C-alpha positions in Angstrom: 0.0 0.0 0.0 1.3 3.4 -1.0 2.2 5.9 1.8 0.1 9.0 2.0 1.2 12.5 2.8 -0.2 12.0 6.3 2.2 9.1 6.9 5.2 11.1 6.0 7.0 12.8 8.9 10.2 14.7 7.9 12.9 14.9 10.5 12.6 18.6 10.6 8.9 18.4 11.6 9.4 16.0 14.5 8.2 17.1 17.9 11.2 17.2 20.3 9.2 18.4 23.3 9.5 15.1 25.1 13.3 15.0 24.6 13.6 18.6 25.8 11.5 17.7 28.9 13.6 14.7 29.7 16.7 16.8 29.3 15.4 19.3 31.7 14.3 16.7 34.2 17.7 15.0 34.1 19.4 18.3 34.8 17.1 18.9 37.7 17.9 15.6 39.2 21.6 15.6 38.2 22.7 14.5 41.7 20.4 11.5 41.5 20.8 10.4 37.8 24.1 8.7 36.8 23.7 8.8 33.0 26.5 11.3 32.6 28.9 9.4 34.7 31.2 7.3 32.6 32.8 4.3 34.4 35.9 2.5 33.1 35.3 -1.0 34.5 39.1 -1.7 34.8 40.2 -5.3 35.4 41.4 -6.3 38.9 43.4 -9.5 39.5 42.3 -12.0 42.1 46.0 -12.9 42.7 45.4 -16.4 41.4 46.4 -17.5 37.9 43.6 -20.0 37.7 40.9 -17.8 39.4 41.8 -14.9 37.0 41.0 -17.2 34.1 37.5 -17.9 35.2 36.8 -14.7 37.2 36.9 -11.5 35.2 36.8 -9.1 38.1 36.4 -5.4 37.3 36.0 -2.1 39.1 32.4 -1.2 39.9 31.8 -4.7 41.2 30.3 -6.1 44.4 31.9 -9.3 45.7 30.6 -11.5 48.4 32.8 -14.0 50.1 31.2 -16.5 52.4 32.1 -19.7 54.2 33.1 -21.1 57.6 35.6 -19.6 60.0 39.3 -19.7 59.0 38.5 -20.7 55.4 40.5 -17.8 53.8 37.8 -15.1 53.3 39.6 -12.3 55.0 43.0 -13.1 53.3 41.3 -13.0 49.9 39.5 -9.7 50.7 42.8 -8.1 51.7 44.5 -9.5 48.5 41.7 -8.1 46.3 42.0 -4.8 48.2 45.8 -4.7 47.6 45.4 -5.4 43.9 42.8 -2.7 43.5 45.1 -0.1 45.3 48.0 -1.1 43.1 46.0 -1.0 39.9 43.9 2.1 40.3 45.6 5.5 40.7 44.6 7.9 43.5 42.7 5.1 45.4 42.2 4.4 49.0 40.9 1.4 51.0 38.4 1.3 53.8 38.1 -1.7 56.1 34.9 -1.8 58.3 36.0 -3.9 61.3 32.4 -4.8 62.3 33.4 -7.9 64.3 36.4 -6.5 66.0 38.8 -9.0 64.4 41.7 -8.1 62.3 44.8 -9.6 63.8 48.3 -8.0 63.6 49.5 -11.3 62.0 47.0 -11.1 59.1 47.7 -7.4 58.7 51.5 -8.1 58.4 50.9 -11.0 56.0 48.7 -8.8 53.7 51.5 -6.4 52.9 49.0 -3.5 53.2 49.6 -0.3 55.2 46.7 0.0 57.7 46.0 3.3 59.4 43.6 4.1 62.2 43.4 7.8 61.8 41.9 9.8 59.0 44.9 12.1 59.1 47.1 9.3 57.9 44.7 8.0 55.2 46.9 8.6 52.1 46.6 7.0 48.7 47.3 3.3 48.7 46.6 2.9 52.4 43.7 1.2 54.2 41.8 3.1 56.9 40.3 0.7 59.6 36.9 2.0 60.7 35.9 0.3 63.9 32.1 0.3 63.9 29.3 -2.2 63.6 26.5 0.4 63.4 24.7 0.0 60.1 23.7 3.6 59.7 27.2 4.9 60.3 28.7 2.4 57.9 26.2 3.1 55.1 26.3 6.9 55.5 30.1 7.1 55.5 30.5 4.9 52.4 27.7 6.8 50.6 29.3 10.2 51.3 32.8 9.0 50.4 31.8 7.5 47.1 30.4 10.8 45.7 33.0 13.1 47.2 35.9 10.9 46.1 34.5 10.6 42.6 34.2 14.4 42.3 37.9 14.7 43.3 39.0 12.0 40.8 39.7 9.5 43.6 38.5 5.9 43.9 37.5 3.7 46.8 37.7 0.0 47.6 35.9 -1.0 50.8 35.4 -4.2 52.8 32.8 -5.0 55.4 34.0 -7.8 57.7 31.4 -9.0 58.2 27.8 -8.3 57.3 26.8 -10.5 60.3 28.4 -8.0 62.6 26.3 -5.0 61.6 23.4 -3.9 63.8 20.8 -1.1 63.5 21.5 1.8 66.0 18.1 1.4 67.7 18.8 -2.3 68.3 22.3 -1.5 69.6 20.9 0.8 72.2 18.3 -1.6 73.5 19.0 -3.6 76.6 19.8 -7.3 76.4 16.3 -8.1 77.7 14.5 -6.1 75.0 13.4 -7.6 71.7 15.8 -7.0 68.8 14.1 -6.5 65.4 13.8 -9.9 63.7 15.4 -10.4 60.3 17.7 -7.5 60.9 20.5 -8.6 58.6 18.2 -9.1 55.5 16.6 -5.7 56.1 20.0 -4.0 56.4 21.5 -5.6 53.3 18.4 -4.6 51.3 18.7 -1.0 52.5 22.5 -1.1 51.8 22.2 -2.2 48.2 19.3 0.1 47.5 21.4 3.0 48.4 24.9 2.0 47.3 24.7 -0.6 44.4 24.5 2.0 41.6 27.1 4.5 43.0 29.6 1.6 43.5 29.2 0.6 39.9 29.2 4.0 38.3 32.1 5.4 40.4 34.3 2.4 39.7 34.6 1.5 43.3 34.7 -2.0 44.7 32.7 -3.6 47.6 34.0 -6.7 49.3 31.6 -8.3 51.8 32.2 -11.3 54.0 29.6 -13.4 55.8 29.4 -16.6 57.7 27.2 -19.7 57.3 24.1 -19.8 59.5 24.2 -22.3 62.3 21.6 -25.1 62.6 20.4 -26.7 65.7 20.9 -30.5 65.7 18.8 -33.0 67.5 21.5 -35.6 67.1 24.8 -34.2 68.6 26.8 -36.8 66.7 25.4 -36.0 63.3 27.9 -34.8 60.7 28.2 -31.0 60.4 27.0 -29.6 57.1 27.7 -26.1 55.9 24.6 -24.1 55.1 24.0 -22.7 51.6 25.1 -19.1 50.8 21.5 -17.8 51.2 21.7 -18.5 54.9 22.9 -15.0 55.9 21.6 -11.7 54.7 18.4 -12.7 52.9 17.8 -12.5 49.1 19.4 -9.1 48.6 22.9 -10.3 49.5 22.5 -13.2 47.1 20.9 -11.1 44.3 22.9 -7.9 44.3 26.6 -9.1 44.2 28.3 -9.5 40.8 30.4 -12.4 42.2 29.8 -14.8 45.1 32.8 -16.9 46.3 31.9 -19.7 48.6 34.9 -21.1 50.6 34.7 -24.7 51.5 35.5 -26.4 54.8 39.1 -27.3 55.3 39.9 -31.0 55.9 43.2 -32.8 56.6 43.3 -34.0 52.9 43.7 -30.3 51.9 47.0 -29.9 53.8 50.2 -29.5 51.8 53.0 -31.2 53.8 56.8 -31.1 53.6 56.6 -34.8 52.7 53.2 -35.5 51.1 53.8 -39.2 51.2 53.9 -39.2 55.0 51.4 -38.4 57.7 51.4 -34.8 59.1 53.6 -34.3 62.2 54.2 -30.9 64.0 57.9 -31.7 64.2 58.9 -34.3 61.6 56.4 -33.4 58.8 55.1 -29.9 59.1 52.0 -28.4 57.3 53.4 -25.7 55.0 50.2 -24.8 53.2 46.8 -26.0 52.2 44.4 -26.1 49.2 41.4 -23.8 49.3 38.3 -25.0 47.6 36.3 -22.1 46.1 32.9 -22.5 44.5 31.6 -19.7 42.3 28.0 -19.4 43.5 27.3 -16.4 41.3 29.2 -15.0 38.3 28.8 -12.6 35.4 30.2 -14.9 32.8 28.2 -18.2 33.1 30.8 -19.9 35.4 28.3 -20.2 38.2 28.8 -23.5 40.0 32.4 -23.9 39.0 34.7 -25.3 41.7 38.3 -24.1 41.8 41.2 -25.3 44.0 43.9 -22.8 45.0 47.2 -23.6 46.8 48.0 -21.4 49.8 51.5 -21.1 51.3 51.8 -20.3 55.0 53.8 -17.3 56.4 54.0 -15.6 53.0 54.0 -11.8 52.9 51.6 -10.1 50.4 50.0 -12.7 48.2 49.4 -15.9 50.2 48.6 -17.8 47.0 51.4 -20.3 46.3 52.6 -19.1 42.9 55.1 -21.8 42.1 52.6 -24.5 43.2 49.8 -23.1 41.2 52.1 -22.8 38.1 53.1 -26.4 38.6 49.4 -27.5 38.8 48.7 -25.6 35.6 51.7 -27.1 33.8 50.4 -30.6 34.7 46.8 -29.7 33.8 47.7 -28.2 30.4 49.9 -31.1 29.4 53.1 -29.2 29.1 54.9 -32.2 30.5 54.6 -36.0 30.0 54.6 -38.5 32.9 56.0 -41.9 32.9 55.7 -43.7 36.3 57.4 -41.3 38.7 59.3 -39.2 36.0 58.1 -35.8 34.8 59.5 -34.7 31.4 59.1 -31.3 29.8 57.9 -31.2 26.2 60.8 -30.8 23.8 59.1 -27.8 22.2 58.9 -26.1 25.6 62.6 -26.7 26.4 63.5 -25.3 22.9 61.2 -22.3 23.3 62.7 -21.5 26.7 66.2 -21.8 25.3 65.4 -19.3 22.6 64.5 -16.9 25.5 67.9 -17.5 27.1 66.4 -19.8 29.8 67.7 -23.3 30.5 65.0 -25.8 31.8 65.9 -29.1 33.4 64.2 -31.5 30.9 63.5 -34.3 33.4 62.6 -34.5 37.1 61.9 -37.6 39.2 58.9 -37.3 41.5 56.2 -34.7 41.9 57.8 -33.2 45.0 61.0 -32.6 43.0 59.0 -31.0 40.2 57.3 -28.5 42.6 60.6 -27.8 44.4 62.3 -27.1 41.1 59.8 -24.4 40.3 60.0 -23.0 43.8 63.8 -22.9 43.7 64.1 -21.5 40.2 62.0 -18.3 40.1 63.1 -17.3 36.6 61.7 -20.6 35.3 58.6 -20.2 37.4 58.0 -16.7 36.2 58.6 -17.7 32.5 55.9 -20.4 32.8 53.6 -18.1 34.7 53.7 -15.5 31.9 53.4 -18.1 29.2 50.3 -19.7 30.9 48.8 -16.3 31.6 49.1 -15.3 27.9 47.8 -18.7 26.7 44.7 -18.5 29.0 44.0 -14.9 28.1 
């Protein structure tokens, strides 16, 4: 059917009144509308070669780390915070110590500079804010995000943990008074309603830890079973984060020993590390449900992830060596490629222990493989 004159609407005759109205409205609500804020979404390393392959973490993200006590959550939070501060210029860290636990040992191992006074809060440092009052935490973060953005600065903050936060009115009640039920779910919903969009648009990063919920057992001898990640914080804390890392329970089978063929002994066969099991309970790249094992080395400053051990695991997984009984042999092409880069690789090693020790003792070889694997995976 032929178009009539009535159907024709030249560009010059279009009514722009709605566009003009919207423009006026957006200017009027400029402090509340984020369309004009351009975020960069810069990549931040997790510190793990394998985890970086599956987790494409970027600024503007909310990360939740959950699991039982002493499973590695706080160490990973501090590592992520450190990598953010090293990557993003003019950035500062804020650590909300809601549970009153941040030992001197873990501070020293993290390699971060912690300060307890705002006067010493320089770029690259972490200010420890000792409060568990929800309103104070939310208000301070909200104010910092906007003001730091206006000054060209960036913020990474951690709340350790969500379980430790309490509403001010509940804090001021006596022990005998009723505290509001479902307090944590309500607080997390309020928190994300207020801060989720500013975190994203201002290229900040939020790191939130939480515990499993406890269950009452009728049978005291029944096997303990960790609760699912929805156990703490309600649906908001499961829905809003970009990434949810669930840390598994540590068993004796996860220990890394001086002699892995013998039983652990405090004197004769010390535990020098362990393997952390991390399950991606939520991801932005369809890797939800993936389980990853990361080696940790004890008493290591900075990154506690055992680099040479992880490189060794990746070399074995990617088939860069061949195995015959107890002998590990590097591929001829790998040996040749390394030689072309002025690096001599011992072509054959007897035993897995010798293989890992070789990478640990020869950091130039370890670093060469690390960069090669990183480039291959990327």
